TORGU-457292 format. One record per atom (N, C-alpha, C): residue in one letter; x, y, z. Coordinates in pm, whole numbers, plus 50000, padded with zeros to 5 digits. Layout:
REM TORGU-457292
aXYZ/...
This chain:
REM TORGU-457292
x489165232250750/x488835218150761/x487735216450863/x486835207350837/x485665205350922/x485955196551041/x484895190451094/x485015182251212/x485165167451183/x485505163951061/x485675150151025/x486845143951100/x486705131251138/x487765124351212/x489075125251133/x490135128851201/x491435129751137/x491765143551083/x490855153251100/x491115166651047/x492185174051126/x492315170851254/x493325177751334/x494715174051282/x495575184051279/x496945181851231/x497785175751342/x498765168251303/x499715162851400/x500665174051440/x501005174551566/x501885184951616/x503215184751541/x503575196151487/x504845197351415/x504825191451276/x503675186951229/x503585180251099/x502565186651006/x502265199451026/x501245206150946/x501535205050796/x502785206950756/x503145206350614/x502895192350558/x503315182150633/x503115168350587/x501625164950583/x500895168950685/x499455166150689/x498735173050573/x499135185350543/x498515192550432/x498785185450300/x500005180550283/x500355173250159/x499565160250150/x499425153150260/x498645140850260/x497175143850228/x496625154250289/x495235158150262/x495055161550115/x496035168150057/x495995171649915/x495995158849829/x496825149249864/x496875136649790/x495565128949802/x494975128749921/x493695121949940/x492585128649859/x492565141849861/x491575149149781/x491765146149632/x493005145449589/x493295141849450/x492805127849417/x493035118449507/x492575104749485/x491065104249473/x490375112149554/x488915112749543/x488485118149407/x489315126349346/x489055131649212/x489705123249104/x490105111249137/x490715101449045/x492035106348987/x492805113549069/x494155117549030/x495135109849117/x496145104449056/x497125096849134/x498185106249190/x498885101549289/x499955109049352/x500735099949443/x501835104849493/x502665096649579/x503395105549680/x503615099849795/x504415106349898/x505245095349962/x506535097149965/x507435087250025/x507895092650159/x507685084650263/x508125088350398/x509405080550429/x510455087750455/x511745081550485/x512265087650614/x512835079350699/x513425084750820/x513725074150922/x514415078151021/x514805069351129/x513575064751209/x513705053551279/x512595049051364/x512255059651469/x510955061151493/x510515070051599/x510265084451560/x510375087751431/x510175101751392/x508735104951352/x507855094851353/x506445097451328/x505885092751195/x506605084151124/x506095079250996/x504795071451016/x504735062951117/x503535055051143/x502375064151182/x502655074551260/x501595084051299/x501035091151176/x501895094951082/x501435101350960/x500565091750877/x500985079250869/x500195069350794/x498845067050861/x498815066450992/x497555064751065/x496665076951043/x497255088951044/x496495101151020/x495875100750881/x496665096450782/x496165095550644/x495015085450634/x495175073950696/x494135063650691/x492845068550756/x492965076250864/x491785081550932/x491025091550844/x491725098050753/x491095107850663/x490585101550534/x490825088950513/x490505082250386/x489085076550386/x488125084250436/x486735079550441/x486285075150301/x485645063550297/x485115058550171/x486155053050076/x487395052350121/x488465047150036/x488975034050094/x489445025550009/x490045012950055/x491505015950089/x491935011850207/x493305014050252/x493985000550268/x495084998750198/x495894986650213/x497134990650291/x497484982550390/x498634985950476/x499604974250487/x500814977950512/x501874968350544/x502614973750664/x502804965650764/x503554969550883/x504894962350878/x505954969150835/x507244962350825/x507734957450961/x508374946050957/x508924939951077/x510384936651047/x511284941751129/x512724940251105/x513164925851076/x512694915751152/x513154902151123/x512774897050984/x511794903350920/x511374898950787/x512094906550675/x513004915350711/x513664923850613/x514364915950503/x514884904350534/x515614896350436/x514754885850366/x513474885050403/x512584875450338/x512024881450209/x512264874750099/x511744880249973/x510224881349976/x509724892549935/x508284894949918/x507474894050047/x508104895550164/x507354895050291/x506334906250297/x506714918250261/x505794929450262/x504694927750159/x505054922650043/x504074920249938/x503054909849983/x503514899750052/x502624889450104/x501604895350200/x502054904250288/x501144910650383/x500174920050311/x500684927550213/x499854936850139/x498724929750065/x499024918250008/x498064911149924/x497234900749999/x497524898250125/x496914887150198/x495394886850189/x494744898050205/x493274898250205/x492684899750065/x493514900549965/x493044903149829/x493354891749732/x493894880749782/x494344870249693/x493214863049619/x491974864749664/x490864858949591/x490694865649454/x491304877149436/x491204884349309/x492284880349209/x493204871749249/x494284867549160/x493714861249033/x492584854649045/x491974848148928/x491574858148820/x491464870848853/x491124881248756/x492314885448672/x493514881448714/x494724885348643/x494934876448521/x495654881548421/x496054872748311/x496854861048369/x496694849448311/x497294837148365/x498784838348395/x499604844048304/x501044845148338/x501284853648463/x500524864448480/x500694872948597/x500204865948723/x499084859048714/x498574851548830/x499594841148874/x500154834148778/x501154823748807/x502394829948872/x502854841148818/x504044847948872/x503814852749014/x502664859149037/x502364864349171/x502204853049272/x501494842749236/x501324831449328/x502654824649359/x503544823949262/x504864818249287/x505664827149382/x505604840349361/x506334849749448/x505844848949591/x504544846149608/x503954845549742/x503934831249797/x504634822249732/x504764808149773/x503394801349783/x502494805149695/x501184798649689/x501134788349577/x502204787349503/x502294778249390/x503704772349392/x503804759949358/x505104753249357/x505834756749228/x506404768449228/x507144773249111/x508094784149155/x509064786749074/x509974797749102/x509324810749061/x509454821149143/x508874833949104/x509564839248978/x508844847048901/x509434853248783/x510354864548824/x510814871948725/x511684883148757/x510884894248825/x511574903548884/x510914914248962/x509984922848876/x510314924548749/x509444932548662/x508114925448639/x508164912348620/x506934904648601/x506094904748729/x506754903748842/x506044904248970/x505434918048989/x506184928548957/x505664942148967/x504444944248878/x504484938948757/x503334940148666/x502134932748724/x502374921148783/x501284913448844/x500674920848962/x501514927049043/x501004934749158/x500184946649110/x500654953649010/x499884964948955/x498534960248902/x498514948848836/x497244943448786/x496314939748902/x496894934149009/x496084930749125/x495514943349189/x496334953649202/x495854966349259/x494754972249172/x494894970849042/x493864975748950/x492574967948972/x492664954748991/x491484946449016/x490824950149148/x491624953649247/x491104957649378/x490374970949366/x490974980149290/x490384993549274/x489084992649197/
């Protein structure tokens, strides 16, 4: 690995960093992938995410910082994820735009079911990409 920012591995996390680097390289080659980080508070999940974001040169990074008091609020994380991208909602098919705006309390309507909201979010992510 060269001298690019973020190339240094996190102490004790070489395997995770290598997997993240592999996923980022795949994304640059238009291959999708996923890595789920699960664990107790304080084990370094945020550090791994920051490391990944630092290596994502030329890529758009969307982030959500979970906050314990919002854990019971429906779609709180989704609201944060989409906050800077809501101008693109108009690109979605009307039913999906309506469903997403209702879920994010931007429209006076009841949100649709979770599958409809999920489809709307995927369409929004596609519009962002």
